[in-house]
TORDRENDREN-741794 format. One record per residue (C-alpha): x, y, z; residue number from 1. Coordinates in nm, 2 decimals. Last residue first. Example, Ala and Ser with C-alpha at 12.3 -4.5 7.8 and 13.67 -1.06 7.14 Angstrom:
REM TORDRENDREN-741794
      X      Y      Z   k
   1.37  -0.11   0.71   2
   1.23  -0.45   0.78   1
END
This chain:
REM TORDRENDREN-741794
      X      Y      Z   k
  -2.63   4.31  -3.03 451
  -2.51   4.57  -2.78 450
  -2.41   4.46  -2.44 449
  -2.55   4.66  -2.14 448
  -2.70   4.34  -1.97 447
  -2.37   4.18  -1.91 446
  -2.21   4.47  -1.73 445
  -2.53   4.54  -1.53 444
  -2.55   4.17  -1.44 443
  -2.19   4.18  -1.33 442
  -2.25   4.47  -1.09 441
  -2.58   4.35  -0.95 440
  -2.44   3.99  -0.90 439
  -2.13   4.13  -0.74 438
  -2.34   4.33  -0.50 437
  -2.53   4.00  -0.42 436
  -2.23   3.78  -0.40 435
  -2.08   3.95  -0.09 434
  -2.34   3.78   0.14 433
  -2.26   3.44  -0.01 432
  -1.88   3.50   0.03 431
  -1.94   3.58   0.39 430
  -2.15   3.26   0.43 429
  -1.86   3.07   0.27 428
  -1.61   3.23   0.51 427
  -1.83   3.12   0.80 426
  -1.84   2.76   0.66 425
  -1.46   2.77   0.63 424
  -1.44   2.85   1.00 423
  -1.73   2.62   1.11 422
  -1.57   2.31   0.96 421
  -1.72   2.00   1.13 420
  -2.06   2.15   1.22 419
  -2.10   2.33   0.89 418
  -2.00   2.01   0.70 417
  -2.24   1.80   0.91 416
  -2.53   2.04   0.83 415
  -2.45   2.02   0.46 414
  -2.46   1.64   0.48 413
  -2.79   1.65   0.66 412
  -2.93   1.87   0.38 411
  -2.79   1.63   0.12 410
  -2.95   1.33   0.29 409
  -3.29   1.51   0.34 408
  -3.29   1.62  -0.03 407
  -3.23   1.27  -0.14 406
  -3.51   1.14   0.08 405
  -3.75   1.42  -0.05 404
  -3.67   1.34  -0.41 403
  -3.73   0.97  -0.35 402
  -4.05   1.04  -0.17 401
  -4.20   1.29  -0.42 400
  -4.16   1.11  -0.66 399
  -4.11   0.73  -0.66 398
  -3.94   0.71  -1.00 397
  -3.81   1.06  -1.11 396
  -3.96   1.14  -1.45 395
  -3.77   1.12  -1.78 394
  -3.89   1.28  -2.11 393
  -4.07   1.54  -1.90 392
  -4.32   1.74  -2.10 391
  -4.47   2.03  -1.91 390
  -4.81   1.96  -1.76 389
  -4.72   2.01  -1.39 388
  -4.53   2.34  -1.46 387
  -4.53   2.54  -1.14 386
  -4.58   2.24  -0.90 385
  -4.35   2.00  -1.06 384
  -4.12   2.29  -1.14 383
  -4.08   2.40  -0.78 382
  -4.04   2.04  -0.64 381
  -3.77   1.96  -0.90 380
  -3.60   2.30  -0.83 379
  -3.57   2.21  -0.47 378
  -3.37   1.90  -0.57 377
  -3.15   2.11  -0.80 376
  -3.09   2.37  -0.53 375
  -2.99   2.10  -0.28 374
  -2.76   1.96  -0.54 373
  -2.58   2.30  -0.59 372
  -2.58   2.37  -0.22 371
  -2.37   2.06  -0.17 370
  -2.11   2.20  -0.40 369
  -2.14   2.53  -0.22 368
  -1.96   2.43   0.10 367
  -1.68   2.29  -0.12 366
  -1.62   2.66  -0.21 365
  -1.46   2.73   0.13 364
  -1.23   2.42   0.10 363
  -1.15   2.53  -0.26 362
  -1.03   2.87  -0.13 361
  -0.82   2.70   0.14 360
  -0.66   2.48  -0.12 359
  -0.59   2.79  -0.33 358
  -0.35   2.93  -0.08 357
  -0.04   2.93  -0.30 356
  -0.17   3.17  -0.56 355
  -0.01   3.11  -0.89 354
  -0.20   2.79  -0.95 353
  -0.53   2.96  -0.86 352
  -0.45   3.24  -1.10 351
  -0.38   2.99  -1.38 350
  -0.72   2.82  -1.32 349
  -0.89   3.16  -1.34 348
  -0.70   3.24  -1.66 347
  -0.81   2.91  -1.81 346
  -1.17   2.98  -1.72 345
  -1.15   3.33  -1.88 344
  -1.01   3.18  -2.20 343
  -1.27   2.90  -2.21 342
  -1.55   3.16  -2.16 341
  -1.40   3.37  -2.44 340
  -1.38   3.07  -2.67 339
  -1.72   2.91  -2.62 338
  -1.61   2.61  -2.84 337
  -1.84   2.48  -3.11 336
  -1.58   2.43  -3.37 335
  -1.70   2.73  -3.56 334
  -1.63   2.96  -3.26 333
  -1.87   3.04  -2.98 332
  -1.91   3.38  -2.82 331
  -2.12   3.36  -2.50 330
  -1.85   3.52  -2.29 329
  -1.91   3.83  -2.51 328
  -2.05   4.05  -2.23 327
  -1.98   4.02  -1.86 326
  -2.21   3.83  -1.63 325
  -2.58   3.77  -1.58 324
  -2.68   3.84  -1.94 323
  -2.86   3.50  -1.99 322
  -2.60   3.42  -2.26 321
  -2.33   3.53  -2.03 320
  -2.44   3.28  -1.76 319
  -2.47   3.00  -2.01 318
  -2.12   3.06  -2.15 317
  -1.97   3.09  -1.80 316
  -2.12   2.75  -1.70 315
  -2.01   2.60  -2.04 314
  -1.65   2.72  -2.00 313
  -1.63   2.55  -1.66 312
  -1.75   2.22  -1.79 311
  -1.51   2.17  -2.07 310
  -1.20   2.28  -1.88 309
  -1.31   2.07  -1.58 308
  -1.35   1.76  -1.81 307
  -1.00   1.81  -1.94 306
  -0.87   1.84  -1.59 305
  -1.03   1.51  -1.48 304
  -0.89   1.32  -1.78 303
  -0.55   1.47  -1.70 302
  -0.59   1.36  -1.34 301
  -0.65   1.00  -1.41 300
  -0.36   0.97  -1.65 299
  -0.13   1.14  -1.39 298
  -0.27   0.92  -1.11 297
  -0.21   0.60  -1.31 296
   0.15   0.70  -1.37 295
   0.20   0.77  -1.00 294
   0.03   0.44  -0.91 293
   0.30   0.26  -1.11 292
   0.57   0.46  -0.94 291
   0.43   0.39  -0.60 290
   0.40   0.02  -0.69 289
   0.77  -0.02  -0.75 288
   0.84  -0.14  -0.40 287
   0.81  -0.52  -0.47 286
   0.55  -0.51  -0.74 285
   0.26  -0.67  -0.55 284
   0.33  -0.53  -0.20 283
   0.41  -0.19  -0.35 282
   0.07  -0.20  -0.54 281
  -0.11  -0.24  -0.21 280
   0.07   0.06  -0.06 279
  -0.01   0.25  -0.38 278
  -0.38   0.16  -0.35 277
  -0.37   0.29   0.01 276
  -0.24   0.63  -0.08 275
  -0.29   0.85   0.23 274
  -0.30   0.55   0.45 273
  -0.47   0.61   0.78 272
  -0.65   0.27   0.79 271
  -0.53   0.04   0.51 270
  -0.29  -0.16   0.73 269
  -0.56  -0.22   0.99 268
  -0.79  -0.35   0.71 267
  -0.54  -0.62   0.61 266
  -0.38  -0.55   0.27 265
  -0.40  -0.74  -0.06 264
  -0.77  -0.83  -0.07 263
  -0.85  -0.51   0.13 262
  -0.71  -0.30  -0.16 261
  -0.87  -0.51  -0.43 260
  -1.22  -0.47  -0.27 259
  -1.17  -0.09  -0.25 258
  -1.06  -0.08  -0.62 257
  -1.35  -0.30  -0.73 256
  -1.60  -0.09  -0.54 255
  -1.46   0.23  -0.69 254
  -1.44   0.10  -1.05 253
  -1.78  -0.06  -1.04 252
  -1.94   0.25  -0.89 251
  -1.78   0.48  -1.15 250
  -1.90   0.27  -1.44 249
  -2.25   0.24  -1.29 248
  -2.27   0.62  -1.24 247
  -2.15   0.67  -1.60 246
  -2.41   0.43  -1.74 245
  -2.68   0.59  -1.53 244
  -2.61   0.94  -1.62 243
  -2.51   0.86  -1.98 242
  -2.82   0.65  -2.05 241
  -3.04   0.92  -1.89 240
  -2.87   1.20  -2.10 239
  -2.87   0.99  -2.42 238
  -3.24   0.93  -2.47 237
  -3.41   1.27  -2.40 236
  -3.08   1.43  -2.51 235
  -3.11   1.31  -2.87 234
  -2.75   1.42  -2.95 233
  -2.58   1.59  -2.66 232
  -2.47   1.95  -2.72 231
  -2.78   2.10  -2.56 230
  -2.72   1.90  -2.24 229
  -2.35   1.97  -2.21 228
  -2.31   2.07  -1.84 227
  -2.57   1.80  -1.76 226
  -2.31   1.53  -1.87 225
  -2.10   1.58  -1.55 224
  -2.36   1.46  -1.30 223
  -2.15   1.19  -1.15 222
  -1.89   1.44  -1.04 221
  -1.92   1.36  -0.67 220
  -1.85   1.00  -0.58 219
  -1.54   1.09  -0.37 218
  -1.71   1.38  -0.19 217
  -2.01   1.16  -0.10 216
  -1.78   0.89   0.02 215
  -1.58   1.11   0.25 214
  -1.90   1.23   0.42 213
  -2.03   0.87   0.42 212
  -1.73   0.77   0.63 211
  -1.81   1.04   0.89 210
  -2.18   0.92   0.90 209
  -2.07   0.56   0.94 208
  -1.84   0.65   1.22 207
  -2.12   0.85   1.40 206
  -2.35   0.54   1.37 205
  -2.07   0.32   1.50 204
  -2.01   0.55   1.80 203
  -2.39   0.53   1.87 202
  -2.39   0.15   1.90 201
  -2.07  -0.03   1.83 200
  -1.72   0.07   1.71 199
  -1.48  -0.18   1.56 198
  -1.16  -0.21   1.76 197
  -0.85  -0.18   1.56 196
  -0.67  -0.51   1.48 195
  -0.30  -0.56   1.51 194
  -0.19  -0.81   1.24 193
  -0.02  -0.53   1.05 192
   0.29  -0.57   1.27 191
   0.34  -0.93   1.15 190
   0.37  -0.84   0.78 189
   0.13  -1.03   0.57 188
   0.29  -1.29   0.35 187
   0.29  -1.24  -0.03 186
   0.01  -1.41  -0.21 185
  -0.15  -1.11  -0.36 184
  -0.06  -1.15  -0.72 183
  -0.37  -1.24  -0.91 182
  -0.63  -1.04  -0.72 181
  -0.42  -0.73  -0.68 180
  -0.30  -0.76  -1.04 179
  -0.66  -0.76  -1.17 178
  -0.73  -0.44  -0.97 177
  -0.42  -0.27  -1.11 176
  -0.50  -0.36  -1.47 175
  -0.86  -0.25  -1.42 174
  -0.75   0.09  -1.28 173
  -0.53   0.14  -1.58 172
  -0.80   0.03  -1.82 171
  -1.04   0.28  -1.68 170
  -0.79   0.57  -1.69 169
  -0.69   0.49  -2.04 168
  -1.06   0.49  -2.14 167
  -1.10   0.82  -1.97 166
  -0.81   0.97  -2.16 165
  -0.94   0.83  -2.49 164
  -1.30   0.96  -2.45 163
  -1.20   1.30  -2.30 162
  -0.94   1.35  -2.58 161
  -1.21   1.28  -2.84 160
  -1.46   1.52  -2.66 159
  -1.21   1.80  -2.64 158
  -1.11   1.77  -3.00 157
  -1.47   1.74  -3.12 156
  -1.56   2.05  -2.91 155
  -1.34   2.27  -3.12 154
  -1.00   2.41  -3.19 153
  -1.00   2.60  -2.86 152
  -1.01   2.26  -2.68 151
  -0.66   2.18  -2.78 150
  -0.53   2.52  -2.67 149
  -0.71   2.49  -2.34 148
  -0.55   2.15  -2.27 147
  -0.21   2.29  -2.34 146
  -0.26   2.59  -2.12 145
  -0.36   2.38  -1.83 144
  -0.08   2.13  -1.89 143
   0.18   2.41  -1.92 142
   0.06   2.59  -1.61 141
   0.07   2.27  -1.40 140
   0.42   2.19  -1.52 139
   0.54   2.53  -1.41 138
   0.37   2.48  -1.08 137
   0.52   2.14  -1.02 136
   0.88   2.24  -1.10 135
   1.04   2.12  -0.78 134
   1.13   1.78  -0.93 133
   1.13   1.78  -1.31 132
   1.49   1.64  -1.33 131
   1.39   1.37  -1.09 130
   1.16   1.21  -1.34 129
   0.89   0.98  -1.19 128
   0.86   1.17  -0.86 127
   0.88   1.51  -1.04 126
   0.61   1.39  -1.27 125
   0.40   1.31  -0.96 124
   0.44   1.66  -0.82 123
   0.36   1.83  -1.16 122
   0.05   1.62  -1.20 121
  -0.06   1.71  -0.85 120
  -0.02   2.08  -0.94 119
  -0.27   2.02  -1.21 118
  -0.49   1.86  -0.95 117
  -0.52   2.18  -0.76 116
  -0.56   2.40  -1.06 115
  -0.85   2.19  -1.19 114
  -1.02   2.20  -0.85 113
  -0.99   2.58  -0.85 112
  -1.14   2.61  -1.20 111
  -1.43   2.39  -1.10 110
  -1.47   2.57  -0.76 109
  -1.49   2.91  -0.94 108
  -1.74   2.79  -1.20 107
  -1.96   2.62  -0.94 106
  -1.95   2.93  -0.72 105
  -2.05   3.16  -1.00 104
  -2.32   2.93  -1.14 103
  -2.49   2.85  -0.81 102
  -2.48   3.21  -0.69 101
  -2.59   3.35  -1.03 100
  -2.88   3.10  -1.05  99
  -3.00   3.20  -0.70  98
  -2.99   3.56  -0.82  97
  -3.16   3.51  -1.15  96
  -3.46   3.30  -1.05  95
  -3.55   2.97  -0.87  94
  -3.66   2.74  -1.15  93
  -3.49   2.86  -1.46  92
  -3.17   3.00  -1.31  91
  -3.14   2.71  -1.06  90
  -3.17   2.45  -1.34  89
  -2.93   2.62  -1.58  88
  -2.68   2.69  -1.30  87
  -2.66   2.32  -1.21  86
  -2.50   2.25  -1.55  85
  -2.46   2.51  -1.81  84
  -2.58   2.35  -2.14  83
  -2.95   2.35  -2.21  82
  -3.17   2.04  -2.22  81
  -3.42   2.16  -1.95  80
  -3.66   1.86  -1.91  79
  -3.39   1.60  -1.99  78
  -3.14   1.74  -1.75  77
  -3.40   1.82  -1.48  76
  -3.53   1.46  -1.48  75
  -3.18   1.33  -1.48  74
  -3.10   1.52  -1.16  73
  -3.35   1.31  -0.96  72
  -3.25   0.96  -1.08  71
  -2.89   1.06  -1.04  70
  -2.94   1.13  -0.67  69
  -3.07   0.78  -0.61  68
  -2.80   0.63  -0.83  67
  -2.53   0.81  -0.63  66
  -2.69   0.70  -0.30  65
  -2.67   0.34  -0.41  64
  -2.30   0.38  -0.52  63
  -2.21   0.54  -0.18  62
  -2.38   0.25   0.00  61
  -2.17   0.01  -0.20  60
  -1.86   0.19  -0.09  59
  -1.98   0.19   0.27  58
  -2.05  -0.18   0.25  57
  -1.69  -0.25   0.15  56
  -1.55  -0.09   0.46  55
  -1.82  -0.23   0.68  54
  -1.73  -0.59   0.57  53
  -1.36  -0.53   0.59  52
  -1.39  -0.38   0.94  51
  -1.19  -0.08   1.07  50
  -1.47   0.17   1.00  49
  -1.36   0.52   1.07  48
  -0.99   0.47   0.99  47
  -1.09   0.24   0.70  46
  -1.29   0.52   0.55  45
  -1.00   0.76   0.57  44
  -0.75   0.52   0.42  43
  -0.99   0.44   0.14  42
  -1.04   0.81   0.06  41
  -0.69   0.89  -0.07  40
  -0.65   0.70  -0.40  39
  -1.02   0.71  -0.48  38
  -1.02   1.09  -0.43  37
  -0.73   1.15  -0.67  36
  -0.95   1.19  -0.97  35
  -1.25   0.97  -1.07  34
  -1.56   1.19  -1.09  33
  -1.49   1.42  -1.38  32
  -1.34   1.16  -1.61  31
  -1.61   0.90  -1.53  30
  -1.89   1.15  -1.59  29
  -1.71   1.30  -1.90  28
  -1.65   0.96  -2.04  27
  -2.01   0.84  -1.99  26
  -2.15   1.14  -2.17  25
  -1.88   1.12  -2.44  24
  -1.99   0.76  -2.52  23
  -2.36   0.85  -2.53  22
  -2.30   1.11  -2.80  21
  -2.18   1.47  -2.85  20
  -2.26   1.64  -3.18  19
  -2.52   1.91  -3.10  18
  -2.29   2.20  -3.17  17
  -2.29   2.51  -2.95  16
  -2.37   2.83  -3.13  15
  -2.21   3.12  -3.32  14
  -2.17   3.46  -3.16  13
  -2.03   3.65  -3.45  12
  -1.90   3.97  -3.31  11
  -2.11   4.28  -3.37  10
  -2.04   4.46  -3.70   9
  -1.85   4.79  -3.65   8
  -2.07   5.09  -3.70   7
  -2.05   5.23  -4.05   6
  -1.90   5.57  -4.12   5
  -2.07   5.73  -4.42   4
  -1.85   5.96  -4.62   3
  -1.97   6.31  -4.68   2
  -2.03   6.39  -5.04   1
END
């Protein structure tokens, strides 16, 4: 009798686990938003607006805009509670190719951003421990791989680490802010008394626009929970709570830090500083502030990196599940981790680290981060018209005016990016043109899988 050769069984795909709560939602938003931007942006804002009142007002304006945008994206997150972030919305509302562009560029920019801040960890560890100086890339590789190994065990490990690292970040910023208000009695250096002229009229309007550009970049990350919508318990309730709770936490930290900086330093001393909070801390701790801020930066960046790992793997998982990219990236282990997607995301981050020009690539991909939100807002209009009777656990207050206003702001921001950085915008358009053949090729590879 001839033996029967059985075909190999298809790999067990598993499924994401609905075990994440409100606390994780807030933690991933705070962790994904607060990185090194809050340390560097105050100097840029003060350069454009050398007035304490205007300086603080722009941080408050950034918070208001964040809440306005969050109101819109929350409708999509509760209406389409599937993991994958902006890709999920674009794929459902606008079609396969727009979804591919949003997902592919979002995944690349997330991996690239993680690589960039991983190198920052290495640089600051070298500052704290001279024996590690000059080994920033090696340290970056070890941190990326270590976080991936932890997340491989399951989503519970990644979520617990996210919660504790974000808590440590928040407490660290709180301690520095409190110290700024308690120990800021040292005399102001005479040379910092020089006051820059505050612009008026049209130059003031332009200065506000430039400051808001920096602000929108710094506040970006507030939508982190939408990457895990199908893993969040009771998404109709917890996604809105997480979105607004996370946005509130970020706003309080940012405004408090900005206020603490100008409480210690005159605005003229803040302008142009690459690390204004470190300068303020030096005034308080007699030259040791830089080391203290270095520790705070490391804690802040690790939380950011963990969030990037979690988010990037969900984007790739969702695209593979929809057969838009290579097969098997939607495999999920018993712990709820999309392992192949996590491995590919880790490899991408490591390639970014090994390639010295990744900052230029990230600058090109930054063009698309605005496109993501524009696509989200267009999706709201499309779905309101196409599916008017669909259940929406959360509806945008003031629709369509609030959605149109948010879309107008992001469109204006995109136009300002193109005008200010025409070279990288051109590269982004070339990348967009090249995405279509890549879409056809990867879709074919993803669609030929055997189940």
